[in-house]
DOBA-858751 format. One record per residue (C-alpha): residue number from 1; residue in one letter; chain; x, y, z. Coordinates in Angstrom, 3 decimals. Example, Ala and Ser with C-alpha at 12.3 -4.5 7.8 and 13.67 -1.06 7.14 Angstrom:
+-----+---------+--------+----------+----------+----------+
! num ! residuo ! cadena !     east !    north !       up !
+-----+---------+--------+----------+----------+----------+
!   1 !       A !      A !   12.300 !   -4.500 !    7.800 !
!   2 !       S !      A !   13.670 !   -1.060 !    7.140 !
+-----+---------+--------+----------+----------+----------+
This chain:
+-----+---------+--------+----------+----------+----------+
! num ! residuo ! cadena !     east !    north !       up !
+-----+---------+--------+----------+----------+----------+
!   1 !       M !      A !  -43.106 !   -8.425 !  -14.439 !
!   2 !       K !      A !  -40.572 !   -5.702 !  -15.101 !
!   3 !       I !      A !  -41.184 !   -4.245 !  -11.620 !
!   4 !       E !      A !  -40.598 !   -7.672 !  -10.015 !
!   5 !       I !      A !  -37.303 !   -8.115 !  -11.840 !
!   6 !       T !      A !  -36.151 !   -4.621 !  -10.860 !
!   7 !       S !      A !  -37.116 !   -5.269 !   -7.234 !
!   8 !       H !      A !  -35.132 !   -8.504 !   -7.103 !
!   9 !       E !      A !  -32.132 !   -6.852 !   -8.753 !
!  10 !       A !      A !  -32.227 !   -4.164 !   -6.037 !
!  11 !       A !      A !  -32.309 !   -6.905 !   -3.410 !
!  12 !       I !      A !  -29.271 !   -8.568 !   -4.986 !
!  13 !       D !      A !  -27.420 !   -5.245 !   -4.872 !
!  14 !       K !      A !  -28.216 !   -4.812 !   -1.178 !
!  15 !       C !      A !  -26.887 !   -8.305 !   -0.504 !
!  16 !       E !      A !  -23.393 !   -7.047 !   -1.347 !
!  17 !       E !      A !  -23.453 !   -4.863 !    1.768 !
!  18 !       L !      A !  -24.823 !   -7.699 !    3.889 !
!  19 !       A !      A !  -22.251 !  -10.134 !    2.469 !
!  20 !       A !      A !  -19.443 !   -7.768 !    3.453 !
!  21 !       L !      A !  -20.776 !   -7.664 !    7.014 !
!  22 !       V !      A !  -21.152 !  -11.454 !    7.261 !
!  23 !       A !      A !  -17.673 !  -11.955 !    5.768 !
!  24 !       R !      A !  -16.188 !   -9.599 !    8.360 !
!  25 !       H !      A !  -17.694 !  -11.618 !   11.215 !
!  26 !       T !      A !  -16.652 !  -15.010 !    9.795 !
!  27 !       N !      A !  -13.177 !  -14.288 !    8.368 !
!  28 !       G !      A !  -10.600 !  -16.690 !    9.739 !
!  29 !       K !      A !  -13.193 !  -18.855 !   11.476 !
!  30 !       G !      A !  -13.272 !  -21.669 !    8.916 !
!  31 !       N !      A !  -16.158 !  -23.507 !    7.314 !
!  32 !       G !      A !  -19.454 !  -24.134 !    9.059 !
!  33 !       A !      A !  -21.921 !  -22.348 !   11.307 !
!  34 !       H !      A !  -20.772 !  -19.450 !   13.493 !
!  35 !       I !      A !  -22.870 !  -18.230 !   16.396 !
!  36 !       T !      A !  -23.116 !  -14.537 !   17.212 !
!  37 !       A !      A !  -23.803 !  -12.346 !   20.232 !
!  38 !       I !      A !  -27.449 !  -12.299 !   19.122 !
!  39 !       D !      A !  -28.863 !  -15.598 !   20.410 !
!  40 !       S !      A !  -31.051 !  -16.538 !   17.440 !
!  41 !       L !      A !  -28.626 !  -15.288 !   14.761 !
!  42 !       A !      A !  -25.838 !  -17.325 !   13.150 !
!  43 !       F !      A !  -23.781 !  -17.146 !    9.964 !
!  44 !       M !      A !  -22.806 !  -19.935 !    7.585 !
!  45 !       R !      A !  -19.523 !  -19.817 !    5.673 !
!  46 !       E !      A !  -18.254 !  -22.393 !    3.167 !
!  47 !       C !      A !  -15.116 !  -21.837 !    1.125 !
!  48 !       D !      A !  -15.651 !  -24.770 !   -1.224 !
!  49 !       S !      A !  -18.251 !  -27.276 !   -2.309 !
!  50 !       V !      A !  -18.355 !  -29.987 !    0.344 !
!  51 !       T !      A !  -20.188 !  -33.246 !    0.937 !
!  52 !       A !      A !  -23.785 !  -32.647 !    1.960 !
!  53 !       M !      A !  -24.259 !  -32.678 !    5.719 !
!  54 !       H !      A !  -27.380 !  -34.357 !    7.050 !
!  55 !       G !      A !  -29.396 !  -33.299 !   10.073 !
!  56 !       V !      A !  -32.793 !  -32.254 !   11.369 !
!  57 !       S !      A !  -33.401 !  -28.564 !   10.756 !
!  58 !       E !      A !  -35.391 !  -26.635 !   13.341 !
!  59 !       P !      A !  -37.686 !  -23.787 !   12.219 !
!  60 !       V !      A !  -35.304 !  -21.295 !   10.637 !
!  61 !       L !      A !  -34.856 !  -18.544 !    8.061 !
!  62 !       G !      A !  -31.781 !  -18.966 !    5.874 !
!  63 !       L !      A !  -30.927 !  -15.981 !    3.652 !
!  64 !       V !      A !  -28.158 !  -16.461 !    1.074 !
!  65 !       V !      A !  -26.038 !  -13.325 !    0.664 !
!  66 !       Q !      A !  -23.200 !  -14.792 !   -1.433 !
!  67 !       G !      A !  -22.781 !  -17.987 !   -3.449 !
!  68 !       R !      A !  -25.320 !  -20.740 !   -3.927 !
!  69 !       K !      A !  -26.724 !  -23.561 !   -1.793 !
!  70 !       E !      A !  -28.335 !  -26.905 !   -2.578 !
!  71 !       V !      A !  -30.643 !  -28.625 !   -0.114 !
!  72 !       L !      A !  -31.893 !  -32.175 !   -0.371 !
!  73 !       L !      A !  -35.272 !  -33.138 !    1.019 !
!  74 !       N !      A !  -36.429 !  -36.726 !    0.640 !
!  75 !       E !      A !  -33.862 !  -37.284 !   -2.132 !
!  76 !       K !      A !  -34.988 !  -34.271 !   -4.179 !
!  77 !       A !      A !  -32.572 !  -31.377 !   -4.699 !
!  78 !       Y !      A !  -33.441 !  -27.680 !   -4.596 !
!  79 !       Q !      A !  -31.106 !  -24.725 !   -5.120 !
!  80 !       Y !      A !  -31.251 !  -21.114 !   -4.016 !
!  81 !       G !      A !  -28.784 !  -18.253 !   -4.324 !
!  82 !       V !      A !  -28.114 !  -14.596 !   -3.605 !
!  83 !       A !      A !  -31.150 !  -12.651 !   -2.326 !
!  84 !       Q !      A !  -33.174 !  -15.838 !   -1.950 !
!  85 !       Y !      A !  -34.171 !  -17.430 !    1.319 !
!  86 !       L !      A !  -35.272 !  -20.769 !    2.696 !
!  87 !       V !      A !  -37.816 !  -20.945 !    5.502 !
!  88 !       V !      A !  -38.267 !  -24.210 !    7.393 !
!  89 !       S !      A !  -41.445 !  -24.145 !    9.470 !
!  90 !       V !      A !  -41.265 !  -27.534 !   11.205 !
!  91 !       D !      A !  -38.432 !  -29.856 !   12.220 !
!  92 !       L !      A !  -37.338 !  -31.492 !    8.959 !
!  93 !       P !      A !  -34.621 !  -34.039 !    8.129 !
!  94 !       M !      A !  -32.605 !  -32.257 !    5.441 !
!  95 !       S !      A !  -29.121 !  -32.117 !    3.996 !
!  96 !       G !      A !  -27.342 !  -29.318 !    2.235 !
!  97 !       C !      A !  -24.081 !  -28.118 !    0.762 !
!  98 !       A !      A !  -22.645 !  -25.102 !   -1.002 !
!  99 !       V !      A !  -22.549 !  -25.531 !   -4.778 !
! 100 !       E !      A !  -21.062 !  -22.126 !   -5.577 !
! 101 !       A !      A !  -18.185 !  -21.221 !   -3.269 !
! 102 !       T !      A !  -14.461 !  -20.492 !   -3.490 !
! 103 !       P !      A !  -11.835 !  -19.374 !   -0.941 !
! 104 !       D !      A !  -11.879 !  -15.900 !   -2.508 !
! 105 !       K !      A !  -15.668 !  -15.723 !   -2.656 !
! 106 !       P !      A !  -17.145 !  -18.118 !   -0.088 !
! 107 !       Y !      A !  -20.739 !  -19.102 !    0.293 !
! 108 !       L !      A !  -22.289 !  -16.880 !    2.980 !
! 109 !       C !      A !  -25.684 !  -17.234 !    4.608 !
! 110 !       L !      A !  -27.529 !  -15.531 !    7.438 !
! 111 !       K !      A !  -29.553 !  -17.915 !    9.624 !
! 112 !       L !      A !  -32.229 !  -16.808 !   12.051 !
! 113 !       K !      A !  -34.084 !  -19.245 !   14.304 !
! 114 !       L !      A !  -37.837 !  -18.753 !   14.175 !
! 115 !       D !      A !  -39.692 !  -18.352 !   17.468 !
! 116 !       S !      A !  -43.345 !  -19.377 !   17.270 !
! 117 !       A !      A !  -44.247 !  -17.379 !   20.392 !
! 118 !       Q !      A !  -42.967 !  -14.141 !   18.870 !
! 119 !       L !      A !  -44.720 !  -14.913 !   15.600 !
! 120 !       C !      A !  -47.917 !  -15.536 !   17.546 !
! 121 !       E !      A !  -47.713 !  -12.085 !   19.147 !
! 122 !       I !      A !  -47.439 !  -10.410 !   15.750 !
! 123 !       I !      A !  -50.274 !  -12.514 !   14.337 !
! 124 !       A !      A !  -52.484 !  -11.507 !   17.260 !
! 125 !       Q !      A !  -51.833 !   -7.832 !   16.532 !
! 126 !       T !      A !  -52.201 !   -7.981 !   12.763 !
! 127 !       N !      A !  -55.066 !  -10.498 !   13.038 !
! 128 !       P !      A !  -54.759 !  -11.998 !    9.554 !
! 129 !       S !      A !  -57.341 !  -14.555 !    8.476 !
! 130 !       I !      A !  -56.121 !  -18.080 !    7.848 !
! 131 !       D !      A !  -57.756 !  -20.914 !    5.982 !
! 132 !       Q !      A !  -57.114 !  -24.132 !    7.871 !
! 133 !       K !      A !  -58.796 !  -26.460 !    5.396 !
! 134 !       D !      A !  -55.611 !  -27.255 !    3.533 !
! 135 !       S !      A !  -52.081 !  -27.779 !    4.775 !
! 136 !       V !      A !  -49.177 !  -25.857 !    3.313 !
! 137 !       S !      A !  -45.614 !  -27.007 !    2.904 !
! 138 !       G !      A !  -43.404 !  -26.843 !    5.983 !
! 139 !       W !      A !  -40.605 !  -25.333 !    3.912 !
! 140 !       F !      A !  -40.263 !  -23.004 !    0.958 !
! 141 !       I !      A !  -37.746 !  -21.002 !   -1.060 !
! 142 !       S !      A !  -38.559 !  -17.424 !   -2.066 !
! 143 !       D !      A !  -36.954 !  -14.286 !   -3.456 !
! 144 !       A !      A !  -36.127 !  -11.692 !   -0.810 !
! 145 !       D !      A !  -37.113 !   -8.069 !   -1.322 !
! 146 !       S !      A !  -35.077 !   -5.020 !   -0.366 !
! 147 !       T !      A !  -37.036 !   -4.351 !    2.827 !
! 148 !       L !      A !  -36.263 !   -7.796 !    4.235 !
! 149 !       I !      A !  -32.566 !   -7.423 !    3.444 !
! 150 !       D !      A !  -32.547 !   -3.941 !    5.006 !
! 151 !       C !      A !  -33.829 !   -5.546 !    8.224 !
! 152 !       A !      A !  -31.111 !   -8.186 !    8.064 !
! 153 !       I !      A !  -28.446 !   -5.503 !    7.540 !
! 154 !       R !      A !  -29.627 !   -3.521 !   10.572 !
! 155 !       L !      A !  -29.686 !   -6.667 !   12.698 !
! 156 !       T !      A !  -26.171 !   -7.673 !   11.622 !
! 157 !       K !      A !  -24.781 !   -4.169 !   12.204 !
! 158 !       L !      A !  -25.835 !   -4.433 !   15.854 !
! 159 !       L !      A !  -22.951 !   -6.859 !   16.358 !
! 160 !       E !      A !  -20.670 !   -3.824 !   16.033 !
! 161 !       T !      A !  -22.408 !   -2.106 !   18.978 !
! 162 !       P !      A !  -23.054 !   -4.907 !   21.506 !
! 163 !       Q !      A !  -24.532 !   -2.477 !   24.025 !
! 164 !       D !      A !  -27.470 !   -1.924 !   21.644 !
! 165 !       I !      A !  -28.275 !   -5.611 !   21.143 !
! 166 !       P !      A !  -30.602 !   -6.172 !   24.147 !
! 167 !       F !      A !  -32.905 !   -3.315 !   23.139 !
! 168 !       L !      A !  -32.657 !   -3.110 !   19.338 !
! 169 !       A !      A !  -32.144 !   -6.740 !   18.246 !
! 170 !       P !      A !  -35.663 !   -7.852 !   19.310 !
! 171 !       M !      A !  -37.108 !   -4.960 !   17.320 !
! 172 !       A !      A !  -35.136 !   -5.872 !   14.185 !
! 173 !       I !      A !  -36.085 !   -9.544 !   14.516 !
! 174 !       R !      A !  -39.711 !   -8.590 !   15.027 !
! 175 !       E !      A !  -39.641 !   -6.616 !   11.777 !
! 176 !       I !      A !  -38.087 !   -9.572 !    9.934 !
! 177 !       Y !      A !  -40.939 !  -11.753 !   11.188 !
! 178 !       Y !      A !  -43.435 !   -9.137 !   10.033 !
! 179 !       R !      A !  -41.853 !   -9.030 !    6.567 !
! 180 !       L !      A !  -42.114 !  -12.809 !    6.330 !
! 181 !       L !      A !  -45.757 !  -12.734 !    7.434 !
! 182 !       I !      A !  -46.759 !  -10.217 !    4.765 !
! 183 !       G !      A !  -44.618 !  -11.865 !    2.073 !
! 184 !       E !      A !  -45.698 !  -14.233 !   -0.668 !
! 185 !       Q !      A !  -45.419 !  -17.246 !    1.646 !
! 186 !       G !      A !  -47.056 !  -15.517 !    4.590 !
! 187 !       E !      A !  -49.679 !  -18.200 !    5.117 !
! 188 !       A !      A !  -47.013 !  -20.861 !    5.620 !
! 189 !       V !      A !  -45.289 !  -18.660 !    8.204 !
! 190 !       R !      A !  -48.589 !  -17.870 !    9.955 !
! 191 !       Q !      A !  -49.424 !  -21.539 !   10.323 !
! 192 !       I !      A !  -46.257 !  -22.079 !   12.395 !
! 193 !       A !      A !  -47.811 !  -20.155 !   15.256 !
! 194 !       T !      A !  -51.555 !  -20.457 !   14.642 !
! 195 !       A !      A !  -53.178 !  -22.680 !   17.250 !
! 196 !       G !      A !  -55.108 !  -25.523 !   15.657 !
! 197 !       S !      A !  -53.619 !  -25.078 !   12.191 !
! 198 !       N !      A !  -52.842 !  -28.278 !   10.348 !
! 199 !       M !      A !  -49.147 !  -27.398 !   10.329 !
! 200 !       Q !      A !  -49.072 !  -26.907 !   14.087 !
! 201 !       R !      A !  -50.871 !  -30.198 !   14.662 !
! 202 !       I !      A !  -48.364 !  -31.967 !   12.422 !
! 203 !       A !      A !  -45.537 !  -30.166 !   14.232 !
! 204 !       E !      A !  -46.763 !  -31.579 !   17.558 !
! 205 !       V !      A !  -46.794 !  -35.083 !   16.089 !
! 206 !       I !      A !  -43.264 !  -34.535 !   14.767 !
! 207 !       K !      A !  -42.081 !  -33.764 !   18.311 !
! 208 !       Q !      A !  -43.449 !  -37.152 !   19.384 !
! 209 !       L !      A !  -41.840 !  -38.874 !   16.397 !
! 210 !       K !      A !  -38.462 !  -37.344 !   17.243 !
! 211 !       A !      A !  -38.741 !  -38.464 !   20.864 !
! 212 !       D !      A !  -39.799 !  -42.031 !   20.023 !
! 213 !       F !      A !  -38.182 !  -42.659 !   16.620 !
! 214 !       A !      A !  -36.744 !  -46.037 !   17.726 !
! 215 !       K !      A !  -40.213 !  -47.389 !   18.521 !
! 216 !       P !      A !  -42.464 !  -49.039 !   15.893 !
! 217 !       L !      A !  -44.517 !  -46.443 !   14.053 !
! 218 !       R !      A !  -48.299 !  -46.588 !   14.438 !
! 219 !       V !      A !  -49.920 !  -44.178 !   11.998 !
! 220 !       E !      A !  -53.318 !  -44.592 !   13.659 !
! 221 !       N !      A !  -51.912 !  -43.406 !   16.997 !
! 222 !       L !      A !  -50.196 !  -40.426 !   15.405 !
! 223 !       A !      A !  -53.390 !  -39.540 !   13.526 !
! 224 !       G !      A !  -55.336 !  -39.673 !   16.771 !
! 225 !       Q !      A !  -52.856 !  -37.314 !   18.393 !
! 226 !       A !      A !  -53.417 !  -34.882 !   15.500 !
! 227 !       N !      A !  -57.197 !  -35.382 !   15.757 !
! 228 !       M !      A !  -57.334 !  -36.600 !   12.150 !
! 229 !       S !      A !  -58.322 !  -39.774 !   10.376 !
! 230 !       A !      A !  -55.399 !  -41.954 !    9.288 !
! 231 !       S !      A !  -55.856 !  -41.058 !    5.610 !
! 232 !       S !      A !  -56.225 !  -37.331 !    6.325 !
! 233 !       F !      A !  -53.197 !  -37.379 !    8.643 !
! 234 !       H !      A !  -51.057 !  -39.114 !    6.020 !
! 235 !       R !      A !  -52.061 !  -36.531 !    3.406 !
! 236 !       H !      A !  -51.418 !  -33.516 !    5.664 !
! 237 !       F !      A !  -48.134 !  -34.952 !    6.963 !
! 238 !       K !      A !  -46.831 !  -35.416 !    3.432 !
! 239 !       Q !      A !  -47.986 !  -31.954 !    2.400 !
! 240 !       V !      A !  -46.104 !  -30.354 !    5.301 !
! 241 !       T !      A !  -42.931 !  -32.474 !    5.271 !
! 242 !       S !      A !  -42.727 !  -33.698 !    1.637 !
! 243 !       M !      A !  -42.473 !  -37.269 !    2.931 !
! 244 !       S !      A !  -44.598 !  -39.950 !    4.549 !
! 245 !       P !      A !  -44.442 !  -40.583 !    8.327 !
! 246 !       L !      A !  -42.490 !  -43.793 !    7.638 !
! 247 !       Q !      A !  -39.960 !  -41.968 !    5.437 !
! 248 !       Y !      A !  -39.609 !  -39.277 !    8.110 !
! 249 !       Q !      A !  -38.955 !  -41.873 !   10.810 !
! 250 !       K !      A !  -36.431 !  -43.660 !    8.600 !
! 251 !       Q !      A !  -34.414 !  -40.489 !    8.079 !
! 252 !       L !      A !  -34.453 !  -39.752 !   11.805 !
! 253 !       R !      A !  -33.208 !  -43.273 !   12.529 !
! 254 !       L !      A !  -30.438 !  -43.198 !    9.949 !
! 255 !       S !      A !  -29.195 !  -39.759 !   11.026 !
! 256 !       A !      A !  -29.205 !  -40.872 !   14.672 !
! 257 !       A !      A !  -27.333 !  -44.080 !   13.819 !
! 258 !       R !      A !  -24.692 !  -42.089 !   11.976 !
! 259 !       Q !      A !  -24.220 !  -39.792 !   14.955 !
! 260 !       I !      A !  -24.012 !  -42.758 !   17.350 !
! 261 !       M !      A !  -21.299 !  -44.434 !   15.257 !
! 262 !       L !      A !  -19.325 !  -41.188 !   15.088 !
! 263 !       S !      A !  -19.583 !  -40.136 !   18.717 !
! 264 !       E !      A !  -19.810 !  -43.445 !   20.599 !
! 265 !       N !      A !  -17.501 !  -45.524 !   18.396 !
! 266 !       V !      A !  -19.953 !  -48.423 !   18.069 !
! 267 !       D !      A !  -20.315 !  -50.652 !   15.021 !
! 268 !       A !      A !  -23.156 !  -50.609 !   12.498 !
! 269 !       T !      A !  -24.970 !  -53.559 !   14.065 !
! 270 !       Q !      A !  -25.155 !  -51.948 !   17.500 !
! 271 !       A !      A !  -26.191 !  -48.588 !   16.040 !
! 272 !       A !      A !  -28.899 !  -50.203 !   13.926 !
! 273 !       Y !      A !  -30.456 !  -51.938 !   16.923 !
! 274 !       Q !      A !  -30.256 !  -48.794 !   19.043 !
! 275 !       V !      A !  -32.298 !  -46.767 !   16.539 !
! 276 !       G !      A !  -34.948 !  -49.438 !   16.057 !
! 277 !       Y !      A !  -33.849 !  -51.575 !   13.094 !
! 278 !       E !      A !  -34.408 !  -55.333 !   13.326 !
! 279 !       S !      A !  -32.758 !  -56.181 !    9.996 !
! 280 !       I !      A !  -29.075 !  -55.263 !    9.633 !
! 281 !       S !      A !  -29.182 !  -55.821 !    5.882 !
! 282 !       Q !      A !  -32.109 !  -53.413 !    5.566 !
! 283 !       F !      A !  -30.267 !  -50.870 !    7.705 !
! 284 !       S !      A !  -27.121 !  -51.108 !    5.578 !
! 285 !       R !      A !  -29.112 !  -50.853 !    2.350 !
! 286 !       E !      A !  -31.094 !  -47.802 !    3.464 !
! 287 !       Y !      A !  -28.016 !  -46.173 !    5.022 !
! 288 !       S !      A !  -26.074 !  -46.538 !    1.771 !
! 289 !       R !      A !  -28.909 !  -45.021 !   -0.207 !
! 290 !       M !      A !  -29.184 !  -42.005 !    2.096 !
! 291 !       F !      A !  -25.495 !  -41.286 !    2.677 !
! 292 !       G !      A !  -23.962 !  -42.634 !   -0.527 !
! 293 !       A !      A !  -21.793 !  -45.319 !    1.105 !
! 294 !       P !      A !  -22.127 !  -48.296 !    3.488 !
! 295 !       P !      A !  -21.891 !  -47.431 !    7.213 !
! 296 !       I !      A !  -18.243 !  -48.427 !    7.741 !
! 297 !       R !      A !  -16.971 !  -46.582 !    4.669 !
! 298 !       D !      A !  -19.097 !  -43.519 !    5.379 !
! 299 !       I !      A !  -17.901 !  -43.203 !    8.986 !
! 300 !       E !      A !  -14.268 !  -43.652 !    7.934 !
! 301 !       R !      A !  -14.725 !  -40.922 !    5.349 !
! 302 !       L !      A !  -16.229 !  -38.542 !    7.913 !
! 303 !       R !      A !  -13.437 !  -39.162 !   10.419 !
! 304 !       V !      A !  -10.766 !  -38.437 !    7.815 !
! 305 !       A !      A !  -12.562 !  -35.262 !    6.736 !
+-----+---------+--------+----------+----------+----------+
C-alpha cells in the first residue's frame, strides 16, 4: 500500500511539468478544447467552474494534469483530478465540467483519441488472453503512474519541434496505448479492439443507434445485430454503457434536439418531432430533467453564455 501511495505521489509531481507544457500551449486561447499539430491530441482548459456541457464522447483518454473534473453519466456524478485519467471505450452520452479551476490555476487536461486499429496491432503483438464471457464497463477512471505521464510529456514536447512529429508522435502514442493495455484496466482497453468481444459487439450496435436514433427502438433487432438474446443484450449493453438502450437513445435524442434548436433556430416542438418524439409534453419533461431547464429557457441561457 505504501508503494502504491508513493507511486501516485510521484505521478502527481510529474504532472506539474506536463501542466506547465499544456498551459504554455493554451495560454490566451480561452476556455474549451484546443487542437494541436498532432491530429489525435488536444488540450482542455477551463478557468472557472462552468455549466456542464453535454455531448457524445468518442473513445478517448483524458488525463487531468491540473485542477479537477466532474463527469455525469446517466445522472450519476464522478470526479477525477491530478494524475488521474478517464478512458471512454465506446461512444457515450456524457456531460462534464471543471469543479476545481481558477484564472490563476485553470483546469488542464490532455485528451488523446483512441484508435482501435492501432490498439489491435499492439494486441496482436503482445497476444494477451481475453475472457469474453463477461462485459466490462465502456468507461473507467484510474490513477496514472509515472511511466504513462512520462509518455504524455514526451508527446506534448514534440509540439515544440514540429519536424519530429510525423516520425516520433506515432511512437509516443503507441507507447501510451501499451501502458493502458498493461495497466489495471487493461482488459477494458483490449476489448475496444478485440474482434468478437462483447464490448465491440455493443459498440457496433451503438453506431446503428446513433445513425437511427429518431426511429422507434426495437431491442430484439439490436440484440440480433449483436448476436445475443434480448435479455443478454440488455445486460451487456447496460454493463458497457451504464444505461439501458432506451436511456441511451433518449440522451442521443435530447442532445440532438438541443443542437438543432441552437444551430437551426427552430422551436421545441419542431426539434422534438425531428428527433423522434411524439409527445411534446414528454419531450419537455425529459429535456428539463437532463439539462436543468425547459427547452426555451435552456436555449436562451446558452445563447447568452
